[in-house]
N, CA, C and O atoms as a CHARMM CRD file, in Angstrom:
* protein
*
  320
    1    1 ARG  N     -4.19000  -5.80700  28.81600 PROA 1      0.00000
    2    1 ARG  CA    -4.32000  -6.67700  28.14700 PROA 1      0.00000
    3    1 ARG  C     -5.41800  -8.20400  28.77800 PROA 1      0.00000
    4    1 ARG  O     -5.05000  -9.37900  28.79400 PROA 1      0.00000
    5    2 VAL  N     -6.43900  -7.79300  29.11600 PROA 2      0.00000
    6    2 VAL  CA    -6.74000  -8.25100  29.59700 PROA 2      0.00000
    7    2 VAL  C     -8.20800  -9.38000  28.68800 PROA 2      0.00000
    8    2 VAL  O     -9.22300  -9.06100  28.06800 PROA 2      0.00000
    9    3 PRO  N     -7.78700 -10.28700  28.93800 PROA 3      0.00000
   10    3 PRO  CA    -8.66700 -10.92800  27.57500 PROA 3      0.00000
   11    3 PRO  C    -10.11700 -11.41800  27.53000 PROA 3      0.00000
   12    3 PRO  O    -10.64700 -11.78000  26.47900 PROA 3      0.00000
   13    4 ASP  N    -11.02200 -11.40900  29.27100 PROA 4      0.00000
   14    4 ASP  CA   -11.74000 -11.43800  29.27800 PROA 4      0.00000
   15    4 ASP  C    -12.96600 -10.16200  29.56800 PROA 4      0.00000
   16    4 ASP  O    -14.18300 -10.03100  29.70300 PROA 4      0.00000
   17    5 TYR  N    -11.68700  -9.36100  29.55100 PROA 5      0.00000
   18    5 TYR  CA   -12.97700  -7.23400  29.73600 PROA 5      0.00000
   19    5 TYR  C    -13.26400  -7.14700  28.63400 PROA 5      0.00000
   20    5 TYR  O    -12.72800  -7.50400  27.58500 PROA 5      0.00000
   21    6 ALA  N    -14.62800  -6.38200  29.01800 PROA 6      0.00000
   22    6 ALA  CA   -15.66100  -6.07900  27.65100 PROA 6      0.00000
   23    6 ALA  C    -16.18400  -4.82500  29.07900 PROA 6      0.00000
   24    6 ALA  O    -16.55400  -4.80400  30.25300 PROA 6      0.00000
   25    7 PRO  N    -15.74700  -3.58000  27.45000 PROA 7      0.00000
   26    7 PRO  CA   -16.75500  -2.15900  28.28100 PROA 7      0.00000
   27    7 PRO  C    -18.15600  -2.50300  27.95000 PROA 7      0.00000
   28    7 PRO  O    -18.58800  -3.34300  27.16100 PROA 7      0.00000
   29    8 PRO  N    -18.79600  -1.63900  28.75800 PROA 8      0.00000
   30    8 PRO  CA   -20.38300  -1.90900  28.56800 PROA 8      0.00000
   31    8 PRO  C    -20.87100  -1.82400  26.89500 PROA 8      0.00000
   32    8 PRO  O    -20.47700  -1.03600  26.03600 PROA 8      0.00000
   33    9 GLU  N    -21.58700  -2.61900  26.81400 PROA 9      0.00000
   34    9 GLU  CA   -21.99800  -3.10400  25.25400 PROA 9      0.00000
   35    9 GLU  C    -21.13200  -2.86400  24.23700 PROA 9      0.00000
   36    9 GLU  O    -21.44000  -2.38800  23.14400 PROA 9      0.00000
   37   10 GLY  N    -19.37500  -3.39800  24.81600 PROA 10     0.00000
   38   10 GLY  CA   -18.64500  -3.01200  24.08000 PROA 10     0.00000
   39   10 GLY  C    -18.06000  -5.26800  23.43200 PROA 10     0.00000
   40   10 GLY  O    -18.83200  -6.20500  23.22800 PROA 10     0.00000
   41   11 GLU  N    -17.06100  -5.25200  23.37300 PROA 11     0.00000
   42   11 GLU  CA   -16.34300  -6.09100  22.94500 PROA 11     0.00000
   43   11 GLU  C    -15.21900  -6.84300  23.31600 PROA 11     0.00000
   44   11 GLU  O    -14.15600  -6.22700  23.23300 PROA 11     0.00000
   45   12 SER  N    -15.16100  -7.98700  23.69700 PROA 12     0.00000
   46   12 SER  CA   -13.70900  -8.52600  24.60700 PROA 12     0.00000
   47   12 SER  C    -13.22600  -8.50000  23.91300 PROA 12     0.00000
   48   12 SER  O    -13.58500  -8.42700  22.73800 PROA 12     0.00000
   49   13 LEU  N    -11.65300  -8.57500  24.57700 PROA 13     0.00000
   50   13 LEU  CA    -9.95500  -9.31800  23.47000 PROA 13     0.00000
   51   13 LEU  C    -10.60700 -10.46900  23.30100 PROA 13     0.00000
   52   13 LEU  O    -10.99600 -10.46800  22.13300 PROA 13     0.00000
   53   14 LEU  N    -10.95200 -11.49700  23.86100 PROA 14     0.00000
   54   14 LEU  CA   -10.95800 -12.55000  23.32600 PROA 14     0.00000
   55   14 LEU  C    -12.15500 -12.67200  22.29400 PROA 14     0.00000
   56   14 LEU  O    -12.18700 -13.52200  21.40400 PROA 14     0.00000
   57   15 GLY  N    -13.16000 -11.69600  22.52800 PROA 15     0.00000
   58   15 GLY  CA   -14.31800 -12.17400  21.57200 PROA 15     0.00000
   59   15 GLY  C    -13.70900 -11.99800  20.11200 PROA 15     0.00000
   60   15 GLY  O    -13.82500 -12.69100  19.10100 PROA 15     0.00000
   61   16 PHE  N    -12.83000 -10.50200  20.44100 PROA 16     0.00000
   62   16 PHE  CA   -12.12000  -9.72900  18.96700 PROA 16     0.00000
   63   16 PHE  C    -11.10400 -10.46600  18.55000 PROA 16     0.00000
   64   16 PHE  O    -10.37700  -9.81900  17.79600 PROA 16     0.00000
   65   17 HSD  N    -10.62100 -11.96300  18.79800 PROA 17     0.00000
   66   17 HSD  CA    -9.54300 -12.24700  18.86800 PROA 17     0.00000
   67   17 HSD  C    -10.49400 -13.24000  17.85800 PROA 17     0.00000
   68   17 HSD  O    -10.52800 -13.10100  16.63500 PROA 17     0.00000
   69   18 GLU  N    -11.33500 -14.37400  18.69200 PROA 18     0.00000
   70   18 GLU  CA   -11.69100 -15.45400  18.27900 PROA 18     0.00000
   71   18 GLU  C    -12.70400 -14.85900  16.62900 PROA 18     0.00000
   72   18 GLU  O    -12.60600 -15.47000  15.56500 PROA 18     0.00000
   73   19 ARG  N    -13.38800 -13.88900  16.77200 PROA 19     0.00000
   74   19 ARG  CA   -14.04000 -13.51100  15.88000 PROA 19     0.00000
   75   19 ARG  C    -12.86800 -12.98200  14.40600 PROA 19     0.00000
   76   19 ARG  O    -13.28500 -13.35100  13.30800 PROA 19     0.00000
   77   20 ALA  N    -11.92000 -12.42300  14.39900 PROA 20     0.00000
   78   20 ALA  CA   -11.00800 -11.99700  13.28700 PROA 20     0.00000
   79   20 ALA  C    -10.76900 -13.68100  12.99300 PROA 20     0.00000
   80   20 ALA  O    -11.32500 -14.22800  12.04100 PROA 20     0.00000
   81   21 VAL  N    -10.00500 -14.31000  13.79200 PROA 21     0.00000
   82   21 VAL  CA    -9.65100 -15.48800  13.44000 PROA 21     0.00000
   83   21 VAL  C    -10.34400 -16.44900  12.63900 PROA 21     0.00000
   84   21 VAL  O     -9.91300 -17.11400  11.69700 PROA 21     0.00000
   85   22 GLU  N    -11.65500 -16.41700  13.23300 PROA 22     0.00000
   86   22 GLU  CA   -12.61100 -17.46600  12.29500 PROA 22     0.00000
   87   22 GLU  C    -12.92500 -16.49400  11.19600 PROA 22     0.00000
   88   22 GLU  O    -13.53200 -17.16800  10.36500 PROA 22     0.00000
   89   23 VAL  N    -12.82900 -15.27700  10.76300 PROA 23     0.00000
   90   23 VAL  CA   -12.99800 -14.81200   9.17300 PROA 23     0.00000
   91   23 VAL  C    -12.29000 -15.24400   8.31800 PROA 23     0.00000
   92   23 VAL  O    -12.63400 -15.61000   7.19300 PROA 23     0.00000
   93   24 VAL  N    -10.84100 -15.23800   8.95200 PROA 24     0.00000
   94   24 VAL  CA   -10.00900 -15.42300   7.99600 PROA 24     0.00000
   95   24 VAL  C     -9.78200 -16.87200   8.20800 PROA 24     0.00000
   96   24 VAL  O     -9.06700 -17.33000   7.31700 PROA 24     0.00000
   97   25 LEU  N    -10.09000 -17.60100   8.94400 PROA 25     0.00000
   98   25 LEU  CA   -10.55600 -19.37600   8.40600 PROA 25     0.00000
   99   25 LEU  C    -11.37700 -19.36700   7.03300 PROA 25     0.00000
  100   25 LEU  O    -11.10700 -19.56700   5.84900 PROA 25     0.00000
  101   26 ALA  N    -12.59700 -19.01200   7.83100 PROA 26     0.00000
  102   26 ALA  CA   -13.37800 -18.89600   6.76100 PROA 26     0.00000
  103   26 ALA  C    -13.12600 -18.25700   5.34700 PROA 26     0.00000
  104   26 ALA  O    -13.75400 -18.68000   4.37700 PROA 26     0.00000
  105   27 LEU  N    -12.17400 -17.20300   5.22100 PROA 27     0.00000
  106   27 LEU  CA   -12.03800 -16.84700   4.01000 PROA 27     0.00000
  107   27 LEU  C    -10.69900 -17.72500   3.58100 PROA 27     0.00000
  108   27 LEU  O    -10.11200 -17.18800   2.64200 PROA 27     0.00000
  109   28 SER  N    -10.10100 -18.90300   4.03100 PROA 28     0.00000
  110   28 SER  CA    -9.33200 -19.38300   3.51600 PROA 28     0.00000
  111   28 SER  C    -10.32500 -21.37300   3.28400 PROA 28     0.00000
  112   28 SER  O     -9.95000 -22.47400   2.88000 PROA 28     0.00000
  113   29 ARG  N    -11.26000 -20.96500   3.66900 PROA 29     0.00000
  114   29 ARG  CA   -11.74300 -22.74900   3.53400 PROA 29     0.00000
  115   29 ARG  C    -12.50000 -22.39900   1.84700 PROA 29     0.00000
  116   29 ARG  O    -12.70200 -23.22200   0.95400 PROA 29     0.00000
  117   30 ARG  N    -12.78700 -20.96900   1.83600 PROA 30     0.00000
  118   30 ARG  CA   -13.51900 -20.84000   0.86200 PROA 30     0.00000
  119   30 ARG  C    -12.62400 -20.95100  -0.59000 PROA 30     0.00000
  120   30 ARG  O    -12.91100 -21.66500  -1.55100 PROA 30     0.00000
  121   31 HSD  N    -11.59400 -20.14300  -0.47800 PROA 31     0.00000
  122   31 HSD  CA   -10.61400 -20.07000  -0.99900 PROA 31     0.00000
  123   31 HSD  C     -9.02400 -21.48400  -1.45900 PROA 31     0.00000
  124   31 HSD  O     -7.84200 -21.45800  -1.80300 PROA 31     0.00000
  125   32 PRO  N     -9.59200 -22.01000  -1.29300 PROA 32     0.00000
  126   32 PRO  CA    -8.52100 -23.12300  -0.63900 PROA 32     0.00000
  127   32 PRO  C     -7.48700 -23.66200  -1.97100 PROA 32     0.00000
  128   32 PRO  O     -7.89200 -24.14700  -3.02800 PROA 32     0.00000
  129   33 GLY  N     -5.91000 -23.39600  -1.53300 PROA 33     0.00000
  130   33 GLY  CA    -5.04300 -23.10700  -2.26500 PROA 33     0.00000
  131   33 GLY  C     -4.97100 -22.00900  -2.99800 PROA 33     0.00000
  132   33 GLY  O     -4.23800 -21.93200  -3.98400 PROA 33     0.00000
  133   34 GLU  N     -5.67300 -21.12100  -2.61300 PROA 34     0.00000
  134   34 GLU  CA    -5.36400 -19.88900  -3.71100 PROA 34     0.00000
  135   34 GLU  C     -5.14000 -18.46000  -2.66400 PROA 34     0.00000
  136   34 GLU  O     -5.55100 -18.18400  -1.53700 PROA 34     0.00000
  137   35 ARG  N     -4.45300 -17.88700  -3.46100 PROA 35     0.00000
  138   35 ARG  CA    -3.86800 -16.27900  -2.22000 PROA 35     0.00000
  139   35 ARG  C     -5.07000 -15.42300  -2.26100 PROA 35     0.00000
  140   35 ARG  O     -5.99100 -15.32800  -3.07300 PROA 35     0.00000
  141   36 ILE  N     -4.80600 -14.85700  -1.20300 PROA 36     0.00000
  142   36 ILE  CA    -5.93700 -14.08500  -1.14200 PROA 36     0.00000
  143   36 ILE  C     -5.64700 -12.51900  -0.43000 PROA 36     0.00000
  144   36 ILE  O     -4.75700 -12.64100   0.41100 PROA 36     0.00000
  145   37 ALA  N     -6.03400 -11.40800  -0.50800 PROA 37     0.00000
  146   37 ALA  CA    -5.53900 -10.10300  -0.01800 PROA 37     0.00000
  147   37 ALA  C     -6.42700 -10.16700   1.02700 PROA 37     0.00000
  148   37 ALA  O     -7.54100 -10.66200   1.19900 PROA 37     0.00000
  149   38 LEU  N     -5.40000  -9.34400   1.87600 PROA 38     0.00000
  150   38 LEU  CA    -6.81700  -8.81400   3.04800 PROA 38     0.00000
  151   38 LEU  C     -6.42700  -7.63800   3.63900 PROA 38     0.00000
  152   38 LEU  O     -5.24700  -7.66400   3.98900 PROA 38     0.00000
  153   39 VAL  N     -7.01500  -6.61100   3.87100 PROA 39     0.00000
  154   39 VAL  CA    -6.56100  -5.64800   3.89600 PROA 39     0.00000
  155   39 VAL  C     -7.07500  -5.55600   5.24200 PROA 39     0.00000
  156   39 VAL  O     -8.23900  -5.92800   5.39000 PROA 39     0.00000
  157   40 ALA  N     -6.26200  -5.01100   6.55400 PROA 40     0.00000
  158   40 ALA  CA    -6.73600  -4.60500   8.01800 PROA 40     0.00000
  159   40 ALA  C     -6.00400  -3.99400   8.55700 PROA 40     0.00000
  160   40 ALA  O     -5.04300  -3.47000   7.99400 PROA 40     0.00000
  161   41 HSD  N     -6.28800  -3.87600   9.97600 PROA 41     0.00000
  162   41 HSD  CA    -5.31100  -2.82200  11.30700 PROA 41     0.00000
  163   41 HSD  C     -4.90600  -3.67200  11.53200 PROA 41     0.00000
  164   41 HSD  O     -5.05500  -4.82100  11.11500 PROA 41     0.00000
  165   42 GLY  N     -3.90700  -2.92200  12.74100 PROA 42     0.00000
  166   42 GLY  CA    -2.68000  -3.40700  13.56300 PROA 42     0.00000
  167   42 GLY  C     -3.60200  -4.71900  14.42900 PROA 42     0.00000
  168   42 GLY  O     -2.95900  -5.76700  14.35800 PROA 42     0.00000
  169   43 GLY  N     -4.88300  -4.88100  15.18000 PROA 43     0.00000
  170   43 GLY  CA    -5.69700  -5.48300  15.91600 PROA 43     0.00000
  171   43 GLY  C     -6.01500  -6.70200  15.91600 PROA 43     0.00000
  172   43 GLY  O     -6.01300  -7.54700  16.81200 PROA 43     0.00000
  173   44 VAL  N     -6.50400  -6.76200  14.00500 PROA 44     0.00000
  174   44 VAL  CA    -6.56400  -7.90600  13.36300 PROA 44     0.00000
  175   44 VAL  C     -5.47500  -8.35300  12.78300 PROA 44     0.00000
  176   44 VAL  O     -5.57400  -9.48100  12.29900 PROA 44     0.00000
  177   45 LEU  N     -4.13600  -7.64100  12.64900 PROA 45     0.00000
  178   45 LEU  CA    -3.09100  -8.60300  12.51200 PROA 45     0.00000
  179   45 LEU  C     -1.93600  -9.00600  13.63100 PROA 45     0.00000
  180   45 LEU  O     -0.96800  -9.76500  13.57700 PROA 45     0.00000
  181   46 ASP  N     -2.44500  -8.20500  14.60800 PROA 46     0.00000
  182   46 ASP  CA    -1.66800  -9.27000  15.94600 PROA 46     0.00000
  183   46 ASP  C     -2.60700 -10.27800  16.27300 PROA 46     0.00000
  184   46 ASP  O     -1.92400 -11.05000  16.94700 PROA 46     0.00000
  185   47 CYS  N     -3.43300 -10.61900  16.23000 PROA 47     0.00000
  186   47 CYS  CA    -4.82700 -11.59900  16.44700 PROA 47     0.00000
  187   47 CYS  C     -4.26300 -12.97600  15.48900 PROA 47     0.00000
  188   47 CYS  O     -4.45300 -14.18300  15.63800 PROA 47     0.00000
  189   48 LEU  N     -3.61100 -12.31300  14.61200 PROA 48     0.00000
  190   48 LEU  CA    -3.55100 -13.39700  13.50300 PROA 48     0.00000
  191   48 LEU  C     -2.07400 -14.34500  13.99200 PROA 48     0.00000
  192   48 LEU  O     -1.84700 -15.54500  14.14400 PROA 48     0.00000
  193   49 TYR  N     -1.26400 -13.08100  14.13000 PROA 49     0.00000
  194   49 TYR  CA     0.06100 -13.30500  14.34400 PROA 49     0.00000
  195   49 TYR  C      0.26300 -14.58400  15.81700 PROA 49     0.00000
  196   49 TYR  O      1.09000 -15.49600  15.84100 PROA 49     0.00000
  197   50 ARG  N     -0.84600 -14.22800  16.99500 PROA 50     0.00000
  198   50 ARG  CA    -0.75000 -14.61900  17.70300 PROA 50     0.00000
  199   50 ARG  C     -1.39000 -15.75200  17.57200 PROA 50     0.00000
  200   50 ARG  O     -1.01200 -16.65700  18.31600 PROA 50     0.00000
  201   51 GLU  N     -2.28800 -15.98300  16.81200 PROA 51     0.00000
  202   51 GLU  CA    -2.88500 -17.36000  16.61000 PROA 51     0.00000
  203   51 GLU  C     -1.87700 -18.58500  15.94500 PROA 51     0.00000
  204   51 GLU  O     -1.83700 -19.81400  15.98000 PROA 51     0.00000
  205   52 ALA  N     -1.09700 -17.47900  15.32000 PROA 52     0.00000
  206   52 ALA  CA     0.01400 -18.27200  14.14000 PROA 52     0.00000
  207   52 ALA  C      1.00200 -19.04000  15.35900 PROA 52     0.00000
  208   52 ALA  O      1.50100 -20.16300  15.42400 PROA 52     0.00000
  209   53 THR  N      1.01000 -18.27900  15.94300 PROA 53     0.00000
  210   53 THR  CA     2.55800 -18.71200  17.29900 PROA 53     0.00000
  211   53 THR  C      2.29600 -19.47600  18.05800 PROA 53     0.00000
  212   53 THR  O      3.08800 -20.36900  18.36000 PROA 53     0.00000
  213   54 GLY  N      0.70500 -19.31300  18.77600 PROA 54     0.00000
  214   54 GLY  CA     0.76900 -19.91400  19.80500 PROA 54     0.00000
  215   54 GLY  C      0.77300 -18.45100  20.82700 PROA 54     0.00000
  216   54 GLY  O      0.15500 -18.46800  21.89100 PROA 54     0.00000
  217   55 MET  N      1.29400 -17.60500  20.51700 PROA 55     0.00000
  218   55 MET  CA     1.58100 -16.37800  21.15900 PROA 55     0.00000
  219   55 MET  C     -0.03600 -16.71300  22.38500 PROA 55     0.00000
  220   55 MET  O     -1.04000 -17.39600  22.18600 PROA 55     0.00000
  221   56 THR  N      0.37500 -15.89400  23.55800 PROA 56     0.00000
  222   56 THR  CA    -1.03900 -15.17700  24.30700 PROA 56     0.00000
  223   56 THR  C     -1.62300 -14.13000  24.04600 PROA 56     0.00000
  224   56 THR  O     -1.17500 -13.12000  23.50200 PROA 56     0.00000
  225   57 LEU  N     -3.15200 -14.45000  24.61800 PROA 57     0.00000
  226   57 LEU  CA    -3.54700 -12.52600  24.27300 PROA 57     0.00000
  227   57 LEU  C     -3.51600 -11.38200  25.24900 PROA 57     0.00000
  228   57 LEU  O     -4.10300 -10.31400  25.07100 PROA 57     0.00000
  229   58 GLU  N     -2.40200 -11.85400  26.83600 PROA 58     0.00000
  230   58 GLU  CA    -2.09500 -11.81600  27.75900 PROA 58     0.00000
  231   58 GLU  C     -0.83300 -11.43000  27.64100 PROA 58     0.00000
  232   58 GLU  O     -0.37600 -10.96900  28.68700 PROA 58     0.00000
  233   59 ALA  N      0.27100 -11.46400  26.27100 PROA 59     0.00000
  234   59 ALA  CA     1.58100 -11.84700  26.66900 PROA 59     0.00000
  235   59 ALA  C      1.82200 -10.83300  25.73000 PROA 59     0.00000
  236   59 ALA  O      1.42600 -10.78600  24.56500 PROA 59     0.00000
  237   60 PRO  N      2.65800  -9.85300  26.48000 PROA 60     0.00000
  238   60 PRO  CA     2.83200  -8.17300  25.95400 PROA 60     0.00000
  239   60 PRO  C      3.51300  -8.55300  23.98200 PROA 60     0.00000
  240   60 PRO  O      4.02400  -9.56300  23.49700 PROA 60     0.00000
  241   61 ARG  N      3.26700  -7.58500  23.55300 PROA 61     0.00000
  242   61 ARG  CA     3.79500  -7.90400  21.69000 PROA 61     0.00000
  243   61 ARG  C      5.22900  -7.57700  22.08900 PROA 61     0.00000
  244   61 ARG  O      5.68800  -6.80000  22.92700 PROA 61     0.00000
  245   62 GLN  N      5.81100  -8.45400  21.18500 PROA 62     0.00000
  246   62 GLN  CA     7.38500  -8.46500  21.13100 PROA 62     0.00000
  247   62 GLN  C      7.52900  -8.26000  19.44900 PROA 62     0.00000
  248   62 GLN  O      8.51400  -7.80800  18.86600 PROA 62     0.00000
  249   63 HSD  N      6.65300  -8.58200  19.03100 PROA 63     0.00000
  250   63 HSD  CA     6.26800  -8.17700  17.09500 PROA 63     0.00000
  251   63 HSD  C      6.57200  -6.72800  16.57900 PROA 63     0.00000
  252   63 HSD  O      6.85600  -5.92000  17.46300 PROA 63     0.00000
  253   64 GLU  N      6.56000  -6.40300  15.65600 PROA 64     0.00000
  254   64 GLU  CA     6.46900  -5.00100  15.17400 PROA 64     0.00000
  255   64 GLU  C      5.44600  -5.14900  14.45700 PROA 64     0.00000
  256   64 GLU  O      5.43600  -6.24000  13.88700 PROA 64     0.00000
  257   65 LEU  N      4.21500  -4.22700  14.16200 PROA 65     0.00000
  258   65 LEU  CA     3.06300  -4.13400  13.45900 PROA 65     0.00000
  259   65 LEU  C      3.45700  -2.76200  12.74100 PROA 65     0.00000
  260   65 LEU  O      3.32600  -1.65100  13.25700 PROA 65     0.00000
  261   66 LEU  N      3.94900  -3.01600  11.50000 PROA 66     0.00000
  262   66 LEU  CA     4.29900  -1.96800  10.39000 PROA 66     0.00000
  263   66 LEU  C      3.07000  -1.60700   9.69700 PROA 66     0.00000
  264   66 LEU  O      2.43900  -2.41200   9.01300 PROA 66     0.00000
  265   67 ASN  N      2.54700   0.27500   9.97600 PROA 67     0.00000
  266   67 ASN  CA     1.71900   0.70700   9.26900 PROA 67     0.00000
  267   67 ASN  C      2.62300   0.47000   7.00700 PROA 67     0.00000
  268   67 ASN  O      3.66000   0.54500   6.34800 PROA 67     0.00000
  269   68 ALA  N      1.14600   0.18300   6.93300 PROA 68     0.00000
  270   68 ALA  CA     1.19200   0.16600   4.96500 PROA 68     0.00000
  271   68 ALA  C      2.80500  -0.97400   4.68000 PROA 68     0.00000
  272   68 ALA  O      3.82500  -0.74600   4.02900 PROA 68     0.00000
  273   69 SER  N      2.51600  -1.80800   5.24600 PROA 69     0.00000
  274   69 SER  CA     3.66400  -3.68200   5.38700 PROA 69     0.00000
  275   69 SER  C      2.29900  -4.37900   4.84900 PROA 69     0.00000
  276   69 SER  O      1.10700  -4.11000   4.99000 PROA 69     0.00000
  277   70 VAL  N      3.10500  -5.52400   4.08500 PROA 70     0.00000
  278   70 VAL  CA     3.10000  -6.27100   3.54100 PROA 70     0.00000
  279   70 VAL  C      3.35800  -7.69800   4.56200 PROA 70     0.00000
  280   70 VAL  O      4.44300  -7.83500   5.12900 PROA 70     0.00000
  281   71 ASN  N      2.48700  -8.50200   4.68800 PROA 71     0.00000
  282   71 ASN  CA     2.00200  -9.40600   5.67600 PROA 71     0.00000
  283   71 ASN  C      1.86200 -10.59900   5.22000 PROA 71     0.00000
  284   71 ASN  O      1.10500 -10.76600   4.26400 PROA 71     0.00000
  285   72 ARG  N      2.51600 -11.63600   5.76200 PROA 72     0.00000
  286   72 ARG  CA     2.49000 -13.24800   5.02000 PROA 72     0.00000
  287   72 ARG  C      1.95300 -14.50600   5.52800 PROA 72     0.00000
  288   72 ARG  O      2.67900 -15.30700   6.11700 PROA 72     0.00000
  289   73 LEU  N      0.59200 -14.73100   5.30500 PROA 73     0.00000
  290   73 LEU  CA     0.42600 -15.51600   6.43800 PROA 73     0.00000
  291   73 LEU  C      0.02300 -16.85600   5.34100 PROA 73     0.00000
  292   73 LEU  O     -0.14200 -16.64300   4.13900 PROA 73     0.00000
  293   74 ARG  N     -0.10500 -18.24200   5.95200 PROA 74     0.00000
  294   74 ARG  CA    -0.45100 -19.25800   5.43200 PROA 74     0.00000
  295   74 ARG  C     -1.42800 -20.35600   6.34100 PROA 74     0.00000
  296   74 ARG  O     -1.33900 -20.58100   7.54800 PROA 74     0.00000
  297   75 SER  N     -2.31400 -20.91400   5.42800 PROA 75     0.00000
  298   75 SER  CA    -3.39200 -21.22800   6.25500 PROA 75     0.00000
  299   75 SER  C     -3.69000 -23.01000   5.59300 PROA 75     0.00000
  300   75 SER  O     -3.45400 -23.34600   4.43300 PROA 75     0.00000
  301   76 ASP  N     -4.18500 -23.82700   6.56000 PROA 76     0.00000
  302   76 ASP  CA    -4.20100 -24.83500   5.90800 PROA 76     0.00000
  303   76 ASP  C     -5.62000 -25.33000   5.95300 PROA 76     0.00000
  304   76 ASP  O     -5.92200 -26.46400   5.58000 PROA 76     0.00000
  305   77 SER  N     -6.78400 -24.15400   6.57900 PROA 77     0.00000
  306   77 SER  CA    -8.44300 -23.52200   6.36000 PROA 77     0.00000
  307   77 SER  C     -8.33300 -24.32600   7.36800 PROA 77     0.00000
  308   77 SER  O     -9.49200 -24.62900   7.64900 PROA 77     0.00000
  309   78 THR  N     -7.44600 -24.98600   8.26200 PROA 78     0.00000
  310   78 THR  CA    -8.11400 -25.20800   9.65200 PROA 78     0.00000
  311   78 THR  C     -7.46800 -24.33200  11.20200 PROA 78     0.00000
  312   78 THR  O     -7.92400 -24.13100  12.32800 PROA 78     0.00000
  313   79 HSD  N     -6.24400 -24.01100  10.51600 PROA 79     0.00000
  314   79 HSD  CA    -5.04900 -23.10500  11.22200 PROA 79     0.00000
  315   79 HSD  C     -4.52600 -22.55800  10.39900 PROA 79     0.00000
  316   79 HSD  O     -4.37900 -22.70300   9.18500 PROA 79     0.00000
  317   80 LEU  N     -4.09500 -21.57800  11.47300 PROA 80     0.00000
  318   80 LEU  CA    -3.06500 -20.21800  10.97100 PROA 80     0.00000
  319   80 LEU  C     -1.91800 -21.24200  11.22900 PROA 80     0.00000
  320   80 LEU  O     -0.74500 -20.91400  11.04900 PROA 80     0.00000
């Protein structure tokens, strides 16, 4: 979990995290007050959980991310 590391021609964890969070916030801004269904893999869910709880990217995962599960997230369009 080295946030700044990126393989050659690849994306760092930090870049992936920023991209995932921004996409969800952009969707939230386009649909204020509405419910949005988002289908994503565990990496995106982990980024959103960490953003919502203030958990750092370096911290080991201490939360479960289950396959084919339903997760709820609330946004005010600027923060998760």
